[in-house]
C-alpha positions as a LaTeX table, in Angstrom:
\begin{tabular}{lrrr}
\hline
Residue & $x$ (\AA) & $y$ (\AA) & $z$ (\AA) \\
\hline
Unk1 & 59.94 & 12.49 & $-7.74$ \\
Unk2 & 61.61 & 10.66 & $-5.24$ \\
Unk3 & 62.30 & 11.94 & $-1.75$ \\
Unk4 & 63.48 & 10.48 & 1.44 \\
Unk5 & 64.74 & 11.96 & 4.72 \\
Unk6 & 66.24 & 9.94 & 7.65 \\
Unk7 & 64.78 & 6.66 & 6.47 \\
Unk8 & 65.35 & 3.86 & 9.29 \\
Unk9 & 64.80 & 0.15 & 9.41 \\
Unk10 & 65.68 & $-2.57$ & 11.98 \\
Unk11 & 65.71 & $-6.39$ & 11.75 \\
Unk12 & 65.71 & $-8.09$ & 14.79 \\
Unk13 & 69.55 & $-6.96$ & 16.28 \\
Unk14 & 70.26 & $-5.42$ & 12.87 \\
Unk15 & 70.14 & $-1.79$ & 11.64 \\
Unk16 & 69.21 & $-2.59$ & 8.01 \\
Unk17 & 68.94 & 1.57 & 7.29 \\
Unk18 & 70.57 & 4.00 & 9.52 \\
Unk19 & 69.17 & 7.29 & 8.25 \\
Unk20 & 69.12 & 7.53 & 4.63 \\
Unk21 & 68.48 & 10.49 & 2.50 \\
Unk22 & 67.47 & 10.44 & $-1.17$ \\
Unk23 & 66.51 & 13.39 & $-3.64$ \\
Unk24 & 65.82 & 12.32 & $-6.99$ \\
Unk25 & 64.36 & 14.78 & $-9.79$ \\
Unk26 & 61.66 & 14.02 & $-12.26$ \\
Unk27 & 62.93 & 12.22 & $-15.64$ \\
Unk28 & 66.50 & 11.00 & $-14.41$ \\
Unk29 & 67.92 & 7.94 & $-13.26$ \\
Unk30 & 69.52 & 7.38 & $-9.57$ \\
Unk31 & 71.58 & 4.12 & $-9.33$ \\
Unk32 & 71.85 & 2.64 & $-5.55$ \\
Unk33 & 75.30 & 0.85 & $-5.29$ \\
Unk34 & 76.40 & $-0.56$ & $-2.30$ \\
Unk35 & 77.61 & $-4.29$ & $-0.87$ \\
Unk36 & 75.60 & $-6.98$ & $-0.40$ \\
Unk37 & 73.74 & $-5.83$ & 3.00 \\
Unk38 & 74.23 & $-2.19$ & 2.61 \\
Unk39 & 70.50 & $-1.61$ & 2.28 \\
Unk40 & 69.84 & $-1.20$ & $-1.16$ \\
Unk41 & 66.93 & $-3.67$ & $-1.33$ \\
Unk42 & 65.28 & $-2.57$ & 1.78 \\
Unk43 & 65.42 & 1.08 & 0.43 \\
Unk44 & 63.58 & $-0.19$ & $-2.52$ \\
Unk45 & 60.94 & $-2.17$ & $-0.92$ \\
Unk46 & 60.30 & 0.58 & 1.53 \\
Unk47 & 59.76 & 3.23 & $-1.39$ \\
Unk48 & 57.69 & 0.74 & $-3.11$ \\
Unk49 & 54.99 & 0.44 & $-0.11$ \\
Unk50 & 56.18 & $-2.98$ & 0.45 \\
Unk51 & 57.66 & $-2.35$ & 3.88 \\
Unk52 & 57.33 & 0.23 & 6.29 \\
Unk53 & 59.93 & 2.25 & 7.68 \\
Unk54 & 60.57 & 2.22 & 11.45 \\
Unk55 & 62.13 & 5.97 & 11.37 \\
Unk56 & 62.03 & 8.91 & 8.74 \\
Unk57 & 59.82 & 9.82 & 6.08 \\
Unk58 & 59.66 & 9.42 & 2.15 \\
Unk59 & 57.61 & 10.69 & $-0.47$ \\
Unk60 & 57.27 & 9.27 & $-4.25$ \\
Unk61 & 55.32 & 11.35 & $-6.94$ \\
Unk62 & 54.21 & 13.47 & $-4.04$ \\
Unk63 & 52.71 & 10.69 & $-2.10$ \\
Unk64 & 53.77 & 9.45 & 1.26 \\
Unk65 & 54.71 & 6.17 & 1.26 \\
Unk66 & 53.10 & 5.04 & 4.30 \\
Unk67 & 49.80 & 7.14 & 4.75 \\
Unk68 & 49.25 & 7.32 & 0.72 \\
Unk69 & 50.51 & 3.74 & $-0.20$ \\
Unk70 & 47.14 & 2.49 & $-1.56$ \\
Unk71 & 47.02 & 5.44 & $-4.06$ \\
Unk72 & 50.90 & 5.41 & $-4.58$ \\
Unk73 & 50.95 & 1.63 & $-6.05$ \\
Unk74 & 49.00 & 3.16 & $-9.23$ \\
Unk75 & 52.01 & 5.58 & $-9.71$ \\
Unk76 & 54.77 & 3.17 & $-9.62$ \\
Unk77 & 56.31 & 0.26 & $-11.15$ \\
Unk78 & 58.64 & $-2.39$ & $-9.90$ \\
Unk79 & 60.52 & $-5.19$ & $-11.02$ \\
Unk80 & 62.52 & $-7.11$ & $-8.36$ \\
Unk81 & 65.44 & $-9.29$ & $-8.55$ \\
Unk82 & 63.86 & $-12.06$ & $-10.05$ \\
Unk83 & 61.21 & $-11.78$ & $-12.94$ \\
Unk84 & 57.81 & $-12.03$ & $-11.44$ \\
Unk85 & 56.01 & $-13.85$ & $-14.43$ \\
Unk86 & 54.15 & $-17.23$ & $-14.50$ \\
Unk87 & 56.03 & $-19.58$ & $-16.49$ \\
Unk88 & 52.78 & $-21.93$ & $-17.17$ \\
Unk89 & 51.15 & $-18.83$ & $-18.86$ \\
Unk90 & 51.92 & $-17.18$ & $-22.30$ \\
Unk91 & 53.51 & $-13.73$ & $-22.38$ \\
Unk92 & 50.59 & $-11.83$ & $-23.52$ \\
Unk93 & 48.57 & $-13.70$ & $-20.84$ \\
Unk94 & 50.87 & $-12.66$ & $-18.33$ \\
Unk95 & 50.46 & $-9.16$ & $-18.86$ \\
Unk96 & 46.59 & $-9.49$ & $-19.38$ \\
Unk97 & 46.73 & $-10.63$ & $-15.98$ \\
Unk98 & 48.63 & $-8.06$ & $-14.50$ \\
Unk99 & 46.44 & $-5.54$ & $-16.26$ \\
Unk100 & 43.58 & $-7.25$ & $-14.65$ \\
Unk101 & 45.10 & $-6.84$ & $-11.37$ \\
Unk102 & 45.61 & $-3.08$ & $-11.96$ \\
Unk103 & 41.61 & $-3.10$ & $-12.53$ \\
Unk104 & 41.99 & $-2.45$ & $-16.25$ \\
Unk105 & 39.00 & $-3.66$ & $-18.42$ \\
Unk106 & 39.45 & $-6.77$ & $-20.26$ \\
Unk107 & 39.66 & $-4.86$ & $-23.62$ \\
Unk108 & 42.27 & $-2.44$ & $-22.10$ \\
Unk109 & 44.09 & $-5.39$ & $-20.58$ \\
Unk110 & 44.61 & $-6.82$ & $-24.10$ \\
Unk111 & 45.24 & $-3.78$ & $-25.97$ \\
Unk112 & 48.11 & $-2.80$ & $-23.66$ \\
Unk113 & 49.46 & $-6.32$ & $-23.73$ \\
Unk114 & 50.09 & $-5.97$ & $-27.56$ \\
Unk115 & 51.42 & $-2.33$ & $-26.89$ \\
Unk116 & 53.81 & $-3.70$ & $-24.42$ \\
Unk117 & 54.74 & $-6.87$ & $-26.20$ \\
Unk118 & 55.21 & $-4.86$ & $-29.17$ \\
Unk119 & 57.66 & $-2.24$ & $-27.47$ \\
Unk120 & 59.89 & $-4.80$ & $-25.70$ \\
Unk121 & 60.40 & $-7.11$ & $-29.06$ \\
Unk122 & 58.38 & $-9.60$ & $-27.75$ \\
Unk123 & 55.30 & $-9.65$ & $-30.27$ \\
Unk124 & 56.25 & $-12.74$ & $-32.19$ \\
Unk125 & 56.48 & $-14.59$ & $-28.77$ \\
Unk126 & 53.79 & $-13.41$ & $-27.11$ \\
Unk127 & 51.68 & $-16.74$ & $-27.57$ \\
Unk128 & 54.53 & $-18.70$ & $-26.35$ \\
Unk129 & 54.47 & $-20.38$ & $-22.59$ \\
Unk130 & 56.98 & $-18.20$ & $-20.88$ \\
Unk131 & 58.43 & $-21.48$ & $-19.72$ \\
Unk132 & 60.43 & $-21.30$ & $-23.35$ \\
Unk133 & 61.85 & $-17.58$ & $-23.00$ \\
Unk134 & 65.26 & $-16.99$ & $-22.75$ \\
Unk135 & 66.62 & $-15.04$ & $-19.34$ \\
Unk136 & 66.57 & $-11.99$ & $-21.33$ \\
Unk137 & 63.10 & $-12.60$ & $-22.58$ \\
Unk138 & 61.88 & $-13.03$ & $-19.18$ \\
Unk139 & 63.54 & $-10.07$ & $-17.82$ \\
Unk140 & 61.71 & $-7.77$ & $-20.56$ \\
Unk141 & 58.51 & $-9.85$ & $-20.01$ \\
Unk142 & 58.78 & $-8.54$ & $-16.51$ \\
Unk143 & 59.65 & $-5.10$ & $-17.29$ \\
Unk144 & 56.91 & $-4.69$ & $-19.35$ \\
Unk145 & 54.52 & $-5.96$ & $-16.35$ \\
Unk146 & 55.85 & $-3.37$ & $-14.31$ \\
Unk147 & 54.72 & $-0.81$ & $-16.73$ \\
Unk148 & 51.18 & $-1.71$ & $-17.30$ \\
Unk149 & 49.61 & 1.40 & $-16.09$ \\
Unk150 & 52.45 & 3.71 & $-17.60$ \\
Unk151 & 53.77 & 4.69 & $-14.26$ \\
Unk152 & 55.93 & 7.82 & $-13.67$ \\
Unk153 & 58.23 & 6.21 & $-11.29$ \\
Unk154 & 59.95 & 2.88 & $-11.77$ \\
Unk155 & 61.82 & 0.91 & $-9.25$ \\
Unk156 & 64.06 & $-1.88$ & $-10.71$ \\
Unk157 & 66.20 & $-4.51$ & $-8.02$ \\
Unk158 & 69.33 & $-5.60$ & $-10.01$ \\
Unk159 & 67.44 & $-5.23$ & $-13.47$ \\
Unk160 & 70.04 & $-7.47$ & $-15.28$ \\
Unk161 & 71.44 & $-9.77$ & $-12.92$ \\
Unk162 & 72.32 & $-12.90$ & $-14.73$ \\
Unk163 & 71.75 & $-11.68$ & $-18.36$ \\
Unk164 & 74.10 & $-12.08$ & $-21.19$ \\
Unk165 & 75.90 & $-8.95$ & $-22.52$ \\
Unk166 & 73.50 & $-8.79$ & $-25.39$ \\
Unk167 & 70.54 & $-9.01$ & $-23.36$ \\
Unk168 & 71.93 & $-6.39$ & $-21.04$ \\
Unk169 & 72.55 & $-3.81$ & $-23.77$ \\
Unk170 & 68.58 & $-4.33$ & $-24.84$ \\
Unk171 & 67.08 & $-3.64$ & $-21.36$ \\
Unk172 & 69.55 & $-0.69$ & $-21.03$ \\
Unk173 & 68.20 & 0.58 & $-24.33$ \\
Unk174 & 64.62 & $-0.02$ & $-23.43$ \\
Unk175 & 65.29 & 2.06 & $-19.89$ \\
Unk176 & 66.75 & 5.09 & $-21.76$ \\
Unk177 & 63.79 & 5.05 & $-23.93$ \\
Unk178 & 61.71 & 5.22 & $-20.56$ \\
Unk179 & 63.53 & 7.99 & $-19.24$ \\
Unk180 & 63.65 & 10.03 & $-22.10$ \\
Unk181 & 59.59 & 9.78 & $-22.03$ \\
Unk182 & 59.69 & 11.30 & $-18.68$ \\
Unk183 & 59.79 & 8.01 & $-16.23$ \\
Unk184 & 61.94 & 8.41 & $-13.10$ \\
Unk185 & 64.05 & 5.60 & $-12.56$ \\
Unk186 & 65.57 & 4.31 & $-9.22$ \\
Unk187 & 67.54 & 1.20 & $-9.49$ \\
Unk188 & 70.15 & $-1.01$ & $-7.64$ \\
Unk189 & 72.82 & $-2.95$ & $-9.54$ \\
Unk190 & 76.06 & $-4.59$ & $-8.44$ \\
Unk191 & 77.10 & $-4.05$ & $-12.21$ \\
Unk192 & 79.20 & $-0.65$ & $-11.54$ \\
Unk193 & 79.71 & $-0.19$ & $-15.48$ \\
Unk194 & 75.69 & $-0.41$ & $-15.71$ \\
Unk195 & 75.25 & 3.01 & $-13.28$ \\
Unk196 & 78.02 & 4.34 & $-15.28$ \\
Unk197 & 76.25 & 3.89 & $-18.37$ \\
Unk198 & 72.59 & 4.88 & $-17.27$ \\
Unk199 & 72.56 & 6.91 & $-13.96$ \\
Unk200 & 72.45 & 10.88 & $-13.53$ \\
Unk201 & 73.51 & 10.41 & $-9.94$ \\
Unk202 & 74.88 & 7.73 & $-8.02$ \\
Unk203 & 74.28 & 7.00 & $-4.17$ \\
Unk204 & 76.92 & 4.77 & $-2.73$ \\
Unk205 & 75.32 & 2.73 & 0.46 \\
Unk206 & 77.61 & 1.34 & 2.79 \\
Unk207 & 76.38 & $-0.30$ & 6.30 \\
Unk208 & 72.86 & 1.44 & 6.12 \\
Unk209 & 74.31 & 4.67 & 5.48 \\
Unk210 & 74.91 & 7.18 & 2.54 \\
Unk211 & 78.61 & 6.79 & 1.92 \\
Unk212 & 78.23 & 9.33 & $-0.96$ \\
Unk213 & 76.16 & 10.84 & $-3.77$ \\
Unk214 & 76.45 & 12.48 & $-6.85$ \\
Unk215 & 76.95 & 12.21 & $-10.16$ \\
Unk216 & 79.46 & 9.20 & $-11.57$ \\
Unk217 & 81.80 & 12.13 & $-13.00$ \\
Unk218 & 81.57 & 13.57 & $-9.77$ \\
Unk219 & 82.39 & 10.62 & $-7.95$ \\
Unk220 & 85.50 & 9.72 & $-9.75$ \\
Unk221 & 87.02 & 12.84 & $-8.84$ \\
Unk222 & 86.87 & 12.00 & $-5.49$ \\
Unk223 & 89.37 & 9.10 & $-5.87$ \\
Unk224 & 91.91 & 10.79 & $-8.14$ \\
Unk225 & 91.74 & 12.67 & $-11.38$ \\
Unk226 & 92.81 & 11.75 & $-14.77$ \\
Unk227 & 96.02 & 9.83 & $-15.47$ \\
Unk228 & 98.67 & 9.36 & $-18.25$ \\
Unk229 & 99.64 & 5.42 & $-18.16$ \\
Unk230 & 102.80 & 4.46 & $-20.03$ \\
Unk231 & 103.99 & 0.90 & $-20.38$ \\
Unk232 & 107.56 & 0.39 & $-21.70$ \\
Unk233 & 108.62 & $-2.21$ & $-24.11$ \\
Unk234 & 111.95 & $-2.96$ & $-22.00$ \\
Unk235 & 112.47 & $-2.53$ & $-18.18$ \\
Unk236 & 115.64 & $-1.03$ & $-19.25$ \\
Unk237 & 113.52 & 1.86 & $-21.12$ \\
Unk238 & 112.17 & 2.66 & $-17.67$ \\
Unk239 & 115.08 & 5.35 & $-16.35$ \\
Unk240 & 115.51 & 6.86 & $-19.61$ \\
Unk241 & 111.93 & 7.56 & $-19.82$ \\
Unk242 & 111.59 & 8.52 & $-16.32$ \\
Unk243 & 114.04 & 11.41 & $-17.00$ \\
Unk244 & 112.41 & 12.44 & $-20.28$ \\
Unk245 & 109.16 & 12.80 & $-18.31$ \\
Unk246 & 110.73 & 14.89 & $-15.34$ \\
Unk247 & 109.23 & 15.46 & $-12.09$ \\
Unk248 & 105.58 & 14.77 & $-13.01$ \\
Unk249 & 105.52 & 11.01 & $-12.72$ \\
Unk250 & 103.56 & 10.18 & $-9.51$ \\
Unk251 & 104.30 & 6.09 & $-9.65$ \\
Unk252 & 106.38 & 3.90 & $-11.10$ \\
Unk253 & 106.10 & $-0.01$ & $-10.63$ \\
Unk254 & 109.39 & $-1.14$ & $-8.95$ \\
Unk255 & 111.13 & $-3.57$ & $-11.44$ \\
Unk256 & 108.31 & $-2.99$ & $-13.83$ \\
Unk257 & 107.49 & $-1.51$ & $-17.14$ \\
Unk258 & 104.12 & 0.74 & $-16.20$ \\
Unk259 & 104.59 & 4.39 & $-15.23$ \\
Unk260 & 101.58 & 6.64 & $-14.29$ \\
Unk261 & 101.43 & 10.30 & $-14.39$ \\
Unk262 & 99.09 & 13.01 & $-13.13$ \\
Unk263 & 97.01 & 14.39 & $-15.85$ \\
Unk264 & 95.42 & 17.78 & $-14.76$ \\
Unk265 & 94.50 & 18.89 & $-18.08$ \\
Unk266 & 93.49 & 15.76 & $-19.80$ \\
Unk267 & 94.44 & 14.89 & $-23.36$ \\
Unk268 & 97.02 & 17.54 & $-23.52$ \\
Unk269 & 98.97 & 15.89 & $-20.70$ \\
Unk270 & 98.99 & 12.88 & $-22.65$ \\
Unk271 & 100.17 & 14.97 & $-25.65$ \\
Unk272 & 103.15 & 16.38 & $-23.78$ \\
Unk273 & 103.96 & 12.79 & $-22.41$ \\
Unk274 & 104.20 & 11.40 & $-25.82$ \\
Unk275 & 106.40 & 14.47 & $-27.44$ \\
Unk276 & 108.96 & 14.25 & $-24.44$ \\
Unk277 & 109.32 & 10.64 & $-25.38$ \\
Unk278 & 109.23 & 10.68 & $-28.71$ \\
Unk279 & 112.19 & 13.38 & $-28.55$ \\
Unk280 & 114.17 & 11.41 & $-26.33$ \\
Unk281 & 113.87 & 8.59 & $-29.04$ \\
Unk282 & 112.03 & 6.14 & $-26.43$ \\
Unk283 & 109.39 & 3.53 & $-27.84$ \\
Unk284 & 106.14 & 2.47 & $-25.61$ \\
Unk285 & 104.22 & $-0.50$ & $-25.75$ \\
Unk286 & 101.18 & 1.67 & $-24.92$ \\
Unk287 & 100.29 & 5.18 & $-23.97$ \\
Unk288 & 96.60 & 6.16 & $-22.64$ \\
Unk289 & 94.72 & 8.70 & $-20.75$ \\
Unk290 & 93.15 & 6.66 & $-17.92$ \\
Unk291 & 90.21 & 8.17 & $-15.98$ \\
Unk292 & 89.13 & 6.82 & $-12.72$ \\
Unk293 & 86.30 & 3.98 & $-12.66$ \\
Unk294 & 83.02 & 3.69 & $-10.57$ \\
Unk295 & 84.97 & 0.50 & $-9.42$ \\
Unk296 & 87.62 & 2.40 & $-7.85$ \\
Unk297 & 84.92 & 4.96 & $-6.14$ \\
Unk298 & 83.08 & 1.75 & $-4.78$ \\
Unk299 & 85.96 & $-0.13$ & $-3.50$ \\
Unk300 & 87.49 & 3.52 & $-2.04$ \\
Unk301 & 84.19 & 4.03 & $-0.08$ \\
Unk302 & 83.67 & 0.92 & 1.01 \\
Unk303 & 86.75 & $-0.65$ & 2.02 \\
\hline
\end{tabular}
């Protein structure tokens, strides 16, 4: 549903994109990660027909982003980093305005506005001016506006930036519902837990190139497998614990109470460590199975 090959873009003396490849199947979520300046927003703007590439090609929903730009704009939705809604209008009037801009009839624009206000929990607030909305409400209204024509492809550039945890979860639920209904979603985010929760595929950009791509689970395996982490109650217990655990210990904090073991078979490694310590009569403060995080992947790839 989203395909790019060798996308390039240069601003004055800076190469923003240096040959980006993407392949996003229909009905899935692709998360674009990367530090500031990595090329995430430039990629989205090219795919959304707002920017012409200097090289390479891209297709969205089977249409070329340059040659078929006018037709493609009726098949995509875009929610940028900042909510593109008019604070001096009500929520309903905002949606009706977007509907008219998409050439819907007045009656259809009104009915579509009512449908979307209901869907995103804004029906009661629909008659209020947007300047009275909270940040989360504005973001949901902005998402509703991007769905006026029920596009098969939706682009979101840092959709939950600045939202409180409750508003973020509400927006995540709304996005999951859209994907279950068949929408293909490409989002950029600075919140790695967001990509971990939502994305089927993660693409990490670094200095205008793809540093890595794959499922969140596959990327995590690149920086190491599961680990058993043990925190002893007393520093004096560490030496006895190391003897009980045997040669599997991979890292120990010098002078500290934390020890890390590889866990090649996941929970079974945790069980073996617990049994060994229990047999030796050694009490611990914490014993847990730890998995690599996308934060570790991000730092590993962009260091």
